[in-house]
C-alpha positions in Angstrom: 115.7 -3.1 -126.3 118.4 0.1 -125.4 118.8 1.0 -121.6 119.6 4.6 -119.9 123.3 4.2 -118.8 122.5 6.9 -116.1 119.4 5.3 -114.8 119.8 1.9 -115.4 116.0 1.5 -117.1 115.0 0.5 -120.3 113.5 2.8 -122.5 110.8 2.2 -125.7 107.6 1.1 -125.6 106.8 -2.4 -123.9 105.5 -4.7 -126.7 103.3 -7.6 -124.5 104.3 -11.5 -126.3 102.1 -14.5 -125.3 104.2 -17.6 -124.4 103.0 -21.7 -124.9 104.2 -25.6 -124.2 107.1 -23.6 -122.8 109.8 -25.7 -120.8 111.9 -23.3 -118.1 114.1 -25.5 -118.0 115.7 -24.9 -121.7 115.3 -21.6 -121.5 117.5 -21.1 -118.4 120.2 -23.3 -120.2 120.4 -21.2 -122.8 120.7 -18.0 -120.2 123.2 -19.4 -118.0 124.9 -20.1 -121.2 125.2 -16.9 -122.4 126.3 -15.7 -119.3 128.7 -17.4 -119.4 129.9 -16.8 -122.8 129.9 -13.0 -121.1 132.8 -13.6 -119.1 134.9 -15.3 -121.8 137.6 -14.1 -123.2 135.7 -13.1 -126.1 134.1 -10.0 -124.3 136.0 -9.5 -121.4 139.1 -7.8 -122.3 136.8 -5.5 -124.2 134.6 -5.0 -121.3 137.4 -3.9 -118.9 138.9 -1.5 -121.6 134.8 0.4 -121.4 135.1 0.5 -117.8 138.7 1.6 -117.4 137.4 4.7 -120.5 134.1 5.4 -118.3 135.7 5.6 -115.4 138.4 7.7 -116.3 135.7 10.1 -117.8 134.2 10.5 -114.4 137.4 11.4 -112.7 137.8 14.2 -115.4 134.5 15.2 -115.4 134.9 15.0 -111.4 131.5 12.6 -111.2 131.7 9.8 -109.0 132.9 7.0 -110.4 130.8 3.7 -111.9 130.5 0.7 -110.8 132.3 -1.5 -113.9 130.2 -3.5 -116.0 132.6 -6.2 -115.4 132.3 -6.1 -111.6 128.4 -5.8 -112.0 128.5 -8.9 -114.0 130.4 -10.7 -111.4 128.0 -10.3 -108.5 125.2 -11.1 -110.6 127.1 -14.6 -111.3 127.6 -14.8 -107.4 123.7 -14.0 -107.1 122.8 -16.4 -109.5 125.2 -19.2 -108.3 123.7 -19.0 -105.0 120.3 -19.1 -105.6 120.7 -22.4 -108.0 123.3 -23.4 -105.0 120.3 -23.4 -102.5 117.6 -25.6 -104.8 120.1 -28.2 -103.9 118.1 -31.0 -101.9 118.5 -34.7 -100.8 117.4 -36.9 -103.7 115.6 -39.6 -101.6 112.3 -37.8 -99.6 113.9 -39.6 -96.2 117.8 -38.3 -96.9 119.6 -36.7 -94.6 120.4 -33.1 -94.9 123.2 -33.8 -91.8 126.2 -32.2 -94.4 123.7 -29.8 -97.0 125.2 -26.7 -96.8 128.6 -28.8 -97.8 126.9 -30.3 -100.8 125.5 -26.5 -101.6 128.8 -24.7 -100.7 131.1 -27.2 -103.5 127.6 -26.8 -106.0 128.2 -23.0 -105.8 132.2 -23.0 -105.9 131.0 -25.2 -109.2 129.0 -22.6 -110.5 130.9 -19.7 -109.9 133.1 -21.4 -112.6 130.8 -21.9 -114.7 127.0 -21.5 -114.4 125.9 -23.8 -116.9 127.9 -26.3 -114.8 124.1 -26.6 -113.8 123.7 -29.4 -116.7 126.7 -31.2 -116.5 126.2 -31.5 -112.4 124.3 -35.1 -111.9 124.6 -35.1 -108.1 126.7 -34.1 -105.3 128.1 -37.0 -102.8 128.6 -36.4 -99.2 130.6 -38.8 -97.0 131.2 -38.1 -93.1 134.8 -38.7 -91.8 135.8 -39.1 -88.1 138.3 -36.5 -88.3 141.1 -36.6 -85.1 143.4 -33.7 -85.6 145.1 -30.9 -82.9 147.1 -28.7 -85.8 147.8 -25.4 -83.8 147.7 -22.2 -86.3 149.2 -18.8 -86.5 147.4 -15.1 -87.2 144.2 -15.8 -89.1 145.5 -18.7 -90.5 142.3 -21.3 -92.2 142.4 -25.4 -90.3 144.9 -27.3 -93.1 142.8 -29.7 -95.8 143.4 -32.9 -97.2 143.0 -32.6 -101.3 142.7 -35.4 -103.5 141.0 -38.0 -106.2 138.0 -40.0 -105.9 138.9 -43.0 -107.7 136.3 -45.9 -109.1 136.4 -49.0 -108.6 133.9 -50.0 -110.2 131.0 -49.3 -111.7 127.6 -50.4 -113.4 124.0 -50.6 -113.5 121.5 -51.3 -110.7 119.8 -54.4 -111.1 116.1 -53.9 -111.5 115.4 -56.2 -108.6 118.0 -57.5 -105.9 118.0 -61.1 -106.6 118.5 -60.4 -110.4 122.0 -60.1 -112.3 123.0 -56.5 -113.3 122.4 -54.9 -117.1 125.2 -55.8 -119.4 125.8 -52.6 -119.8 129.9 -52.7 -119.4 131.6 -50.8 -117.1 134.1 -49.1 -119.7 130.6 -47.5 -121.7 129.4 -46.2 -118.5 132.9 -44.5 -116.7 133.3 -42.9 -119.7 130.1 -41.1 -119.5 130.9 -39.3 -115.7 133.4 -37.7 -114.3 134.1 -37.0 -110.2 135.9 -33.6 -108.9 138.5 -33.8 -106.5 137.2 -33.2 -102.8 138.7 -31.3 -100.3 138.6 -32.7 -96.1 139.6 -30.7 -93.3 141.6 -31.6 -90.6 139.2 -29.9 -88.0 138.9 -32.0 -84.4 135.5 -33.7 -85.0 132.9 -36.6 -86.4 131.4 -36.0 -89.5 133.2 -34.0 -91.0 132.3 -33.1 -95.0 134.2 -35.0 -97.9 131.9 -33.7 -100.6 131.9 -34.2 -104.6 130.2 -33.7 -107.4 129.3 -36.3 -110.3 129.1 -35.4 -113.4 128.0 -36.7 -116.6 126.7 -37.0 -119.8 122.9 -36.0 -120.8 123.3 -39.0 -122.8 123.9 -41.5 -119.3 120.3 -40.8 -118.5 119.2 -42.3 -121.8 120.6 -46.1 -121.0 120.2 -45.7 -117.4 118.3 -44.3 -114.5 120.8 -45.8 -111.1 124.4 -46.5 -111.5 126.3 -49.2 -108.2 129.6 -46.8 -107.6 132.3 -48.5 -106.1 134.7 -45.6 -105.1 137.5 -44.8 -103.0 139.2 -41.7 -101.8 143.3 -40.8 -102.7 144.8 -38.0 -100.5 147.2 -36.5 -103.4 148.7 -33.5 -101.1 148.6 -31.3 -98.0 147.3 -27.7 -98.2 148.2 -25.8 -95.0 149.1 -22.1 -94.1 145.6 -20.8 -95.6 144.8 -17.6 -95.1 143.4 -14.5 -96.9 145.7 -12.4 -99.0 145.5 -8.3 -97.6 144.0 -6.1 -100.6 142.8 -8.8 -102.6 139.1 -10.0 -101.0 138.0 -13.4 -102.1 141.6 -14.6 -102.8 143.5 -17.4 -100.3 147.7 -17.9 -100.1 148.3 -21.4 -99.3 151.3 -23.9 -99.3 151.0 -27.7 -100.9 152.6 -30.8 -99.4 152.6 -33.9 -100.9 152.8 -37.3 -99.8 155.8 -39.6 -100.1 154.8 -42.3 -102.2 157.6 -45.7 -101.3 158.0 -49.0 -101.4 156.3 -50.0 -97.8 155.1 -46.2 -97.1 151.7 -46.3 -96.1 149.4 -44.9 -99.1 146.5 -42.1 -98.0 143.8 -44.0 -99.7 140.1 -44.9 -97.9 137.7 -46.5 -99.2 134.1 -45.4 -99.0 132.1 -48.3 -100.5 129.5 -49.2 -102.9 126.2 -47.6 -103.0 123.5 -46.9 -105.5 122.9 -43.6 -107.0 119.7 -42.5 -109.2 120.3 -41.0 -112.3 117.7 -38.5 -112.6 116.8 -36.5 -115.8 116.3 -32.8 -115.2 114.3 -32.2 -118.0 110.7 -31.9 -118.3 108.6 -35.0 -119.8 107.5 -35.6 -122.9 103.4 -34.8 -122.6 101.8 -37.8 -124.2 100.4 -38.0 -127.6 97.3 -39.4 -127.6 97.2 -41.3 -130.9 93.7 -43.2 -131.0 91.3 -44.5 -130.0 88.7 -47.8 -130.8 86.3 -49.9 -129.2 85.9 -53.2 -131.4 84.3 -56.4 -130.9 85.4 -58.6 -128.0 84.8 -61.6 -130.1 83.6 -60.8 -133.7 82.6 -64.6 -134.2 80.2 -65.1 -131.1 77.2 -66.9 -131.4 76.4 -66.4 -127.8 74.2 -63.3 -126.1 77.2 -62.9 -123.2 80.1 -62.7 -125.9 78.4 -60.8 -128.7 77.5 -57.7 -126.0 81.3 -57.4 -125.2 83.7 -55.1 -126.6 87.1 -53.5 -126.2 88.6 -50.2 -125.6 91.6 -50.0 -127.4 93.4 -46.7 -127.1 97.3 -45.9 -128.2 99.8 -42.9 -126.7 103.0 -42.3 -128.1 105.9 -41.2 -126.9 109.1 -39.9 -128.5 111.3 -42.1 -126.4 110.3 -43.6 -123.2 112.5 -43.0 -121.1 113.6 -45.3 -117.2 113.3 -42.7 -115.0 109.2 -42.1 -116.8 106.0 -43.1 -115.7 103.2 -43.5 -117.6 99.8 -42.7 -115.7 96.5 -43.8 -117.3 92.7 -43.2 -116.2 89.9 -45.1 -118.5 86.2 -43.9 -117.6 82.9 -45.1 -118.3 79.7 -43.6 -118.8 81.0 -40.1 -119.4 79.2 -37.1 -121.7 81.0 -35.8 -124.4 82.9 -32.7 -123.1 86.0 -31.4 -124.7 89.3 -31.5 -122.9 90.5 -29.0 -120.3 94.3 -28.6 -119.5 95.7 -25.9 -117.6 98.9 -25.3 -116.7 100.8 -22.5 -114.4 104.1 -20.8 -114.6 105.6 -19.7 -111.2 108.8 -17.4 -110.1 111.2 -16.3 -113.1 108.7 -16.8 -116.1 108.1 -13.5 -117.5 111.3 -12.4 -116.7 113.4 -15.1 -118.8 110.9 -14.5 -121.1 111.5 -11.3 -121.7 115.6 -13.0 -122.2 114.2 -15.3 -124.4 112.5 -12.7 -126.5 115.7 -10.7 -126.9 118.1 -13.2 -126.8 119.3 -13.5 -130.6 118.9 -10.0 -131.0 121.1 -9.1 -128.3 123.7 -11.8 -129.5 124.0 -9.9 -132.7 124.4 -6.3 -131.2 126.7 -7.5 -128.4 128.8 -8.9 -130.8 128.8 -6.1 -132.8 129.7 -3.5 -130.2 131.8 -5.1 -126.9 134.7 -6.6 -128.9 135.9 -4.3 -131.2 136.5 -2.2 -128.2 140.4 -2.3 -127.7 143.4 -0.5 -126.8 143.6 0.4 -130.7 139.8 1.6 -130.5 138.7 3.7 -127.5 136.4 6.2 -129.0 133.4 8.3 -127.4 130.6 6.9 -129.7 131.9 3.1 -129.9 132.5 2.4 -126.1 128.4 4.5 -125.4 127.2 2.3 -127.9 128.9 -1.1 -126.2 127.7 0.5 -122.5 124.2 1.0 -123.8 124.4 -3.0 -125.0 126.0 -4.2 -121.3 123.3 -1.9 -119.5 120.8 -3.6 -120.8 122.2 -7.3 -120.4 122.7 -5.7 -117.0 119.1 -4.6 -116.3 118.1 -8.3 -118.1 120.3 -10.0 -115.3 118.8 -7.7 -112.4 115.0 -8.8 -113.5 115.7 -12.9 -113.4 118.0 -12.6 -110.2 115.4 -10.3 -108.5 112.4 -12.4 -109.2 114.3 -15.8 -108.8 115.6 -14.5 -104.9 111.6 -13.6 -104.1 110.6 -17.4 -105.5 113.6 -19.3 -104.2 114.3 -20.7 -107.4 113.9 -21.1 -110.7 111.2 -23.8 -111.3 108.0 -24.4 -113.4 105.0 -26.1 -112.2 102.2 -27.2 -114.4 99.1 -28.5 -113.1 97.0 -31.0 -115.2 93.3 -30.7 -115.9 90.7 -33.0 -114.4 87.7 -34.9 -115.6 85.2 -37.0 -113.7 83.1 -39.8 -114.4 80.3 -42.0 -113.2 83.3 -45.6 -113.2 86.7 -45.5 -113.8 89.9 -47.5 -113.7 93.6 -45.9 -113.1 97.2 -47.9 -113.0 100.5 -47.3 -114.5 103.1 -48.3 -117.0 106.6 -48.6 -116.1 108.8 -49.6 -118.9 112.7 -51.2 -117.4 114.8 -54.2 -118.5 114.3 -57.8 -117.1 116.8 -60.5 -116.9 116.2 -63.6 -117.9 117.5 -67.0 -118.6 117.9 -68.4 -122.2 117.0 -72.1 -122.9 121.0 -72.4 -122.8 121.7 -70.9 -119.9 123.1 -67.8 -120.8 121.5 -64.8 -119.0 120.4 -61.7 -120.8 118.1 -58.5 -120.9 114.8 -58.4 -122.1 112.8 -55.2 -122.2 109.4 -55.4 -119.9 106.2 -53.5 -119.5 104.6 -53.3 -116.0 101.1 -51.9 -115.9 100.2 -51.0 -112.3 96.7 -51.6 -111.2 95.7 -49.0 -107.6 95.2 -52.2 -105.3 95.7 -56.1 -106.1 92.1 -56.0 -107.3 91.5 -57.4 -110.5 89.5 -54.8 -112.9 85.8 -55.5 -112.5 84.2 -55.9 -115.7 86.4 -57.2 -117.7 86.8 -60.5 -120.1 90.6 -61.4 -119.5 93.6 -59.5 -118.8 93.9 -55.7 -119.5 97.2 -55.6 -121.7 100.1 -53.1 -123.4 101.0 -53.9 -126.8 104.0 -53.1 -128.8 103.6 -52.4 -133.2 105.1 -55.6 -135.0 105.9 -57.1 -131.4 104.0 -59.7 -129.8 103.6 -59.8 -126.2 103.8 -62.1 -123.4 102.4 -62.5 -120.1 105.5 -62.4 -117.7 103.6 -62.9 -114.6 100.3 -61.4 -112.9 100.9 -60.7 -109.3 101.1 -58.9 -106.1 103.6 -56.6 -105.7 104.5 -53.8 -103.4 100.0 -53.8 -102.2 99.2 -53.6 -106.3 98.2 -55.7 -109.1 101.2 -56.0 -111.3 101.2 -57.2 -115.0 104.3 -57.9 -116.4 104.7 -57.8 -120.1 107.3 -58.5 -122.7 107.5 -59.1 -126.2 108.9 -61.4 -129.6 109.2 -61.4 -132.7 109.7 -64.7 -135.0 111.7 -64.3 -138.0 112.6 -67.9 -139.7 111.8 -69.8 -136.8 113.6 -68.1 -134.9 112.7 -65.9 -131.6 113.9 -62.4 -130.8 113.3 -60.9 -127.2 112.6 -57.0 -128.1 115.5 -55.4 -126.1 116.4 -51.6 -125.0 117.8 -50.3 -127.5 115.2 -50.9 -129.6 112.5 -50.6 -127.1 112.9 -46.8 -126.1 112.8 -45.5 -129.5 108.9 -47.2 -130.6 106.8 -44.8 -130.1 103.6 -46.1 -129.5 101.9 -48.0 -127.1 98.1 -49.8 -127.2 96.4 -49.7 -123.9 93.7 -52.9 -124.2 90.9 -53.5 -121.6 89.2 -57.0 -122.9 85.7 -58.0 -123.3 83.4 -55.1 -121.4 79.6 -55.3 -121.3 78.5 -52.7 -123.4 75.7 -52.0 -121.5 77.8 -51.5 -118.6 80.2 -49.6 -119.5 78.2 -47.5 -122.8 82.2 -45.4 -123.4 84.9 -44.6 -122.5 87.7 -41.7 -122.6 91.1 -42.6 -121.7 93.7 -39.7 -120.1 97.3 -39.7 -119.5 99.9 -37.8 -118.0 104.2 -38.6 -117.3 106.1 -38.3 -114.4 109.5 -38.4 -114.3 112.0 -39.3 -111.3 109.3 -40.1 -109.1 110.7 -43.9 -107.9 113.9 -44.7 -107.9 114.8 -47.7 -106.1 113.2 -45.0 -103.8 110.7 -42.3 -103.4 112.8 -39.6 -104.9 111.8 -35.6 -103.4 109.6 -34.0 -104.7 111.5 -31.4 -105.7 113.0 -33.7 -108.4 110.0 -35.0 -109.7 108.0 -33.5 -113.1 104.9 -33.8 -113.8 103.2 -33.3 -117.2 99.6 -31.8 -117.5 97.3 -34.4 -118.4 96.4 -35.2 -121.9 93.0 -36.4 -123.0 90.8 -37.4 -126.2 88.7 -34.3 -127.1 85.2 -36.6 -126.5 84.7 -40.3 -125.5 84.4 -43.1 -127.6 80.8 -44.5 -128.4 81.1 -48.3 -129.2 78.5 -49.8 -131.8 78.3 -53.2 -131.8 76.3 -55.0 -134.4 75.8 -58.9 -135.0 73.8 -60.5 -137.6 73.9 -63.9 -135.8 71.2 -65.5 -135.3 69.8 -65.4 -131.9 66.6 -67.7 -130.4 65.1 -65.9 -127.9 63.8 -69.1 -126.4 67.4 -70.6 -126.4 69.8 -67.4 -125.3 73.0 -68.8 -124.1 71.5 -72.3 -123.7 72.8 -73.7 -126.7 73.0 -77.1 -125.4 69.5 -77.0 -123.2 66.1 -77.5 -123.3 64.0 -74.4 -125.4 61.9 -72.1 -122.8 58.1 -72.3 -123.1 56.3 -69.7 -121.9 54.4 -66.8 -122.9 55.2 -64.1 -125.4 55.4 -61.6 -121.9 57.5 -64.0 -120.3 59.9 -64.6 -123.0 60.2 -60.6 -124.1 60.9 -60.6 -120.3 63.9 -62.9 -120.2 65.7 -61.2 -123.3 65.9 -57.9 -121.4 67.1 -59.8 -118.2 69.8 -61.9 -120.2 70.2 -58.0 -121.8 70.5 -56.2 -118.7 70.1 -58.2 -115.3 73.3 -57.1 -113.4 74.8 -54.6 -116.0 72.4 -51.8 -116.2 70.3 -49.8 -114.4 69.1 -45.9 -116.1 67.6 -45.2 -119.2 68.1 -46.2 -123.0 66.4 -45.6 -125.9 65.0 -48.4 -127.7 64.1 -48.9 -130.9 62.0 -52.3 -132.1 61.2 -53.8 -135.8 58.8 -56.7 -135.5 58.1 -58.8 -137.8 56.2 -62.8 -138.7 58.0 -65.2 -140.8 56.4 -68.0 -142.0 57.0 -71.4 -144.9 53.8 -71.6 -147.1 53.4 -75.4 -146.2 56.6 -78.6 -145.5 59.0 -78.6 -148.0 57.2 -76.1 -150.9 59.6 -73.1 -150.6 63.2 -72.4 -148.8 62.1 -68.8 -148.4 59.8 -68.0 -145.6 57.5 -65.9 -146.2 57.8 -62.1 -144.2 55.1 -60.4 -143.0 55.4 -56.6 -140.6 54.1 -56.8 -137.5 54.9 -53.6 -136.0 57.5 -51.2 -135.7 58.8 -49.1 -132.4 60.0 -45.8 -133.1 63.1 -44.7 -131.3 61.2 -44.2 -127.2 63.0 -43.3 -124.1 62.7 -46.1 -121.3 64.5 -46.9 -118.2 65.6 -50.1 -116.9 64.9 -51.3 -113.1 67.1 -53.5 -111.1 65.6 -56.4 -112.1 67.0 -55.8 -116.0 63.2 -54.8 -117.2 61.6 -51.7 -118.5 59.6 -49.8 -116.3 56.3 -49.6 -116.6 53.9 -51.9 -119.2 56.2 -51.5 -122.2 56.6 -55.3 -122.8 53.0 -56.3 -121.8 52.6 -53.9 -124.5 54.4 -55.0 -127.4 53.4 -58.7 -126.2 49.7 -57.2 -127.0 50.0 -55.8 -129.9 52.0 -58.9 -131.0 48.8 -61.4 -130.2 46.2 -58.8 -131.7 48.7 -58.7 -135.0 48.0 -62.7 -135.1 43.9 -62.2 -134.3 43.4 -60.2 -136.7 45.4 -61.9 -139.2 45.5 -65.3 -138.7 48.2 -65.9 -139.9 50.3 -69.5 -141.1 52.0 -71.3 -138.1 54.5 -73.6 -140.3 57.6 -72.9 -139.1 56.6 -69.8 -138.0 59.5 -67.1 -135.5 59.1 -63.6 -134.7 61.8 -61.5 -135.6 62.9 -58.8 -134.1 65.5 -56.1 -134.8 66.7 -54.9 -131.8 68.3 -51.7 -131.5 69.3 -49.8 -128.4 70.8 -46.4 -127.9 73.0 -44.6 -125.0 71.6 -41.3 -124.2 74.6 -40.2 -122.7 75.0 -38.5 -125.5 73.1 -35.0 -126.5 70.7 -37.2 -129.5 71.2 -41.1 -129.1 73.7 -42.9 -130.4 73.4 -46.9 -131.5 75.0 -48.9 -128.6 73.8 -52.6 -129.6 72.2 -53.9 -132.8 70.6 -57.1 -132.6 69.0 -57.7 -136.3 68.3 -61.3 -136.0 66.4 -62.3 -133.2 64.0 -64.4 -133.3 61.3 -66.5 -131.3 60.4 -70.0 -132.9 55.7 -69.5 -132.3 56.0 -73.3 -131.1 57.6 -72.0 -128.3 55.3 -69.9 -127.2 52.7 -70.9 -124.8 49.7 -70.2 -124.4 50.1 -69.9 -129.1 49.9 -67.6 -131.0 46.2 -67.2 -132.6 47.2 -69.0 -136.4 45.1 -70.0 -139.8 45.8 -73.5 -139.2 44.8 -73.8 -135.0 41.3 -71.8 -136.6 40.8 -75.1 -138.5 41.0 -76.7 -135.8 38.5 -75.1 -133.8 36.2 -74.9 -136.7 36.2 -78.7 -136.9 
């Protein structure tokens, strides 16, 4: 990559590049680190030599002096600092903006020192001071101001809830992760004069803390006065300083700022959940009743490398949806193309910069070396100009991502939040345990479940701590334990956050009502931390989902007497064969499913030759119904005459063959298939349905009945 030092444009053939899975904030951090490095002593002295050489040559040649590279870089840094400072906004949606300009200027000054301070500044904090002052000024003097330090009286994690005690993380550990800049207060008559400072923090702070309780005070250390600009030195101001006298019984210039909560926002884009697996086991593998045999659990597992307190997982499970591959969209705005240009050449650019610029010094100023160095600096200046131009037009340097959407016939929506919870042990000591909250959209239970939805963590046992309506939403709170050598251990934050997988379970759904399911997940970050966070600080990932819905298949070999369905302790019903078959379909479908399914049926006849003669019955095939589409009505019965026709076929077979009715039963192997797929897939397989002929009234034709009639 080269640029013309005359035109400032790139020379050479453009190369098209494609990018995916990009987090622009990472690019921006790399770019700001690179820019700060340019103005470090490693390069600055050489750049000044290059500027001096090029300007001297211009004078010799009688051409206009070119703008120096150092001056251009300083101007560009000021532009980038201004653009970045303007991104500062109130943390909370209902936060006041009365001192926003002061906060932005304080932040801008920090960025002018180093652009990479963007990544260490956690928040700008501003207090309003009522100032009573009448200070005469001379000439172009500016208002005097107090200078001082912010002292930390106390620091602790915000408690999860107001009534609970704070987390056990020590104040000493938290204090070591933050620093507070020293603010100035203008002694100008008026109310709400801004006292603004920055809280800078290690990135490690956000891994274990989402909110800090701070108690601060402001202690004055000096008075700056006689502040005035210096002639011929733009941007520089001279001033005099007075320090307060500290002696016994002398009032200390110190003011408490009180205590307040400060949310700790994560500025990195959250990880998109990994959709690990999905399954649909039977709800009760030992079930003997039809109502339980037809129920299944939908289970899916998602994973994250680390579970942050500031993150919230949003889930949706859709049912009765046809196979369709996932569709995900992502859009990047603002200075994406320009930052991509920098990232593409960053490593080569750094190598060329190190090769050509630092070597320029008082000892080496030959024209060829300076021309090479100037070419590299011109390329950097051009890259900076492109980024600044794009960011200025857009107003910031942000990235937006749009999640995919998908619709099913029915869906459950919920969110999952993980946090610390204080609890009291048996010996009345207070400690923290890790809890996972599954939060529904309202206070209603999820329809169609047998039991409570849950979130499981591998190798830990879940316990439902509470099931209540909180802030208009049904909330299931789970904590987790392990038992080793009869000792119960609670899952805590230091272990839980690094366990990747979480399994969501919806238990006991009727398989005919919910014939398939597909889960999707996305993450939000910084959405709510003791208040609703300004949307500008909230990150949202694309939606992750499985490629296709999960289609459960339930198979049961449990003997089920059609005349006794779900009435094992009652009396068998005696009625016509048609009525028995109608009862079977009503038990399966009524109130659960209306619509099209595919039915397959094997019908047989089993009897014994004589009482006690043989243990095994003699099985005879009667009829086979191949996969046949049927429509289930609101009454649970198939539309049309299929039940009557089946009963007629069985009766006709008995009339023709006159089988023995000695301990005789009709046997049915029933297979119900879902029509939601392109090719019908098995849904419910009942292999051992039977009906005693003694419970059929009028009875089927038989050998014994024929003998009775002959008499």
